[in-house]
C-alpha positions as CSV (number, residue, x, y, z in Angstrom):
1,M,2.0,22.7,39.4
2,S,-0.5,19.8,38.8
3,I,-3.7,18.7,40.5
4,T,-5.5,15.5,39.7
5,F,-9.2,14.6,40.5
6,R,-11.2,11.5,39.9
7,I,-14.9,12.1,39.3
8,P,-16.9,8.8,39.8
9,I,-19.3,9.2,37.0
10,E,-20.3,7.2,34.0
11,T,-19.9,8.9,30.6
12,V,-21.6,7.7,27.4
13,S,-21.3,8.4,23.7
14,L,-24.0,11.1,23.2
15,T,-24.1,10.6,19.4
16,N,-25.0,6.9,19.8
17,V,-27.3,6.9,22.8
18,R,-31.0,6.7,22.1
19,E,-33.0,8.1,25.1
20,H,-35.6,10.6,26.1
21,W,-34.3,14.2,26.0
22,A,-35.1,14.7,29.7
23,K,-32.9,11.8,30.7
24,K,-30.1,13.2,28.6
25,A,-30.5,16.6,30.2
26,R,-30.5,15.2,33.7
27,R,-27.3,13.3,33.0
28,A,-25.6,16.4,31.5
29,K,-26.7,18.5,34.5
30,A,-25.3,15.9,37.0
31,Q,-22.0,15.6,35.2
32,R,-21.6,19.4,34.9
33,S,-22.4,19.9,38.5
34,A,-20.0,17.1,39.6
35,A,-17.2,18.5,37.6
36,F,-17.9,22.0,39.1
37,V,-17.9,20.7,42.7
38,M,-14.8,18.4,42.4
39,T,-12.6,21.0,40.8
40,A,-12.9,23.8,43.3
41,P,-9.1,24.0,44.0
42,I,-8.1,24.8,40.4
43,V,-9.4,28.4,40.8
44,R,-6.2,29.2,42.7
45,M,-3.9,27.9,40.0
46,G,-4.2,30.9,37.7
47,L,-4.1,30.9,33.9
48,P,-3.0,29.5,31.4
49,L,-4.0,25.9,32.2
50,T,-3.9,22.5,30.4
51,V,-6.8,20.2,31.4
52,M,-6.4,16.5,30.6
53,L,-9.7,14.6,30.7
54,T,-9.3,10.8,30.8
55,R,-12.4,8.7,30.4
56,I,-12.1,5.4,32.4
57,S,-14.4,2.7,31.2
58,P,-14.4,-1.0,30.2
59,R,-14.8,-0.1,26.5
60,A,-13.2,2.6,24.4
61,L,-14.9,5.2,22.2
62,D,-13.6,6.6,19.0
63,D,-12.1,10.1,19.1
64,D,-15.2,12.1,18.1
65,N,-17.5,10.2,20.5
66,L,-14.9,10.7,23.3
67,R,-15.1,14.4,23.1
68,G,-18.9,14.3,23.1
69,A,-19.0,12.0,26.1
70,L,-16.8,14.5,28.1
71,K,-18.6,17.7,27.0
72,S,-20.5,18.2,30.2
73,I,-17.4,17.6,32.3
74,R,-15.6,20.2,30.2
75,D,-18.4,22.7,30.7
76,G,-18.4,22.2,34.5
77,I,-14.7,22.9,34.7
78,A,-15.1,26.0,32.5
79,D,-17.9,27.1,34.8
80,R,-15.6,26.7,37.8
81,L,-13.0,28.8,36.1
82,G,-15.6,31.4,35.2
83,L,-14.6,31.1,31.5
84,D,-16.2,30.0,28.2
85,D,-14.8,26.6,27.3
86,R,-13.4,28.0,24.1
87,D,-11.1,30.5,26.0
88,E,-7.6,30.2,24.5
89,R,-6.0,30.3,27.9
90,V,-7.2,26.8,28.6
91,T,-5.9,23.9,26.5
92,W,-8.2,20.8,26.5
93,R,-6.7,17.3,26.0
94,Y,-8.5,14.0,25.9
95,A,-7.5,10.4,26.7
96,Q,-9.0,7.0,27.6
97,A,-8.1,4.2,29.9
98,K,-9.5,0.8,30.4
99,G,-10.9,0.0,33.8
100,K,-13.9,-1.6,35.6
101,E,-14.5,1.6,37.5
102,R,-16.4,4.1,35.4
103,A,-15.0,7.6,36.1
104,V,-13.3,10.6,34.6
105,E,-9.8,11.6,35.7
106,V,-9.1,15.3,35.5
107,R,-5.5,16.5,35.5
108,V,-5.0,20.2,35.6
109,T,-1.5,21.7,35.0
110,T,-0.1,25.2,34.7
């Protein structure tokens, strides 16, 4: 079983962005909340799960920046599942795709 969601949100490399801590915190909260809201149907899927997070943006990030850019999305999905994001029953995978639309595609499979 597989479910795919697209969250229309811009992600940025957290290690390279220079901004006020409050702005960074607002972005993280908005991303976490959006992921929580958009992924409501995955609760019925049961465990174990594989979650593929694909960042869609005009420019690519390197691997370590990709994971950082998707951290709040991952946290929101873990919140929805009622788990810590390091729970071994959930496998997290990361990818990137080029596109004008800035978004995150979430594919959850059992």
